[in-house]
C-alpha positions as CSV (number, residue, x, y, z in Angstrom):
1,X,114.9,82.1,97.3
2,X,114.2,78.8,99.0
3,X,115.0,77.0,95.7
4,X,118.6,78.7,95.5
5,X,119.7,77.6,99.0
6,X,121.1,74.6,98.2
7,X,123.1,76.2,95.5
8,X,124.5,78.9,98.0
9,X,125.7,77.0,100.8
10,X,126.2,80.3,103.4
11,X,127.4,77.9,105.9
12,X,131.0,77.2,104.2
13,X,133.7,79.0,103.1
14,X,133.5,80.7,99.9
15,X,136.6,79.4,99.0
16,X,136.1,75.9,99.9
17,X,133.0,76.0,97.1
18,X,135.0,77.6,94.3
19,X,137.9,75.0,95.2
20,X,135.9,72.5,95.0
21,X,133.7,73.4,91.9
22,X,137.2,74.0,90.1
23,X,138.5,71.0,91.0
24,X,135.7,68.9,89.7
25,X,135.7,70.6,86.7
26,X,139.3,70.0,86.5
27,X,138.9,66.3,87.1
28,X,136.0,65.9,84.3
29,X,138.0,67.7,81.7
30,X,141.1,65.6,82.6
31,X,139.3,62.5,82.2
32,X,137.5,63.5,79.1
33,X,140.9,64.2,77.4
34,X,142.2,60.9,78.6
35,X,139.3,59.0,77.2
36,X,139.5,61.0,73.8
37,X,143.2,60.1,73.3
38,X,142.5,56.5,74.1
39,X,139.6,56.6,71.1
40,X,142.2,58.4,69.2
41,X,144.9,55.5,69.8
42,X,142.5,52.7,69.7
43,X,141.2,54.0,66.2
44,X,144.4,54.4,64.8
45,X,145.4,50.9,65.1
46,X,142.1,49.9,63.6
47,X,141.5,52.6,61.1
48,X,144.2,55.0,60.5
49,X,142.3,56.4,57.7
50,X,139.1,57.3,60.4
51,X,141.6,58.7,62.7
52,X,143.2,60.9,60.3
53,X,139.7,62.5,59.3
54,X,138.5,62.9,62.7
55,X,141.6,64.6,63.6
56,X,141.4,66.5,60.4
57,X,140.1,70.2,61.1
58,X,136.8,70.3,59.6
59,X,137.0,74.2,58.7
60,X,139.6,73.4,55.9
61,X,136.8,70.7,54.7
62,X,133.7,73.1,54.4
63,X,136.6,75.4,52.3
64,X,137.2,72.9,49.6
């Protein structure tokens, strides 16, 4: 149980822990989406065909 003590901070309110963790996930996902959009936009400028193949749903490719 001593090993899990750093995961379960009992000396702070639960709502603070939840806000901190959910906020971290939201920030991480927001940055990931921004980074991916930047990648796609740059790929569209340099190689439009590669960008289209990157955005094409792969399930349709498997069905062909």
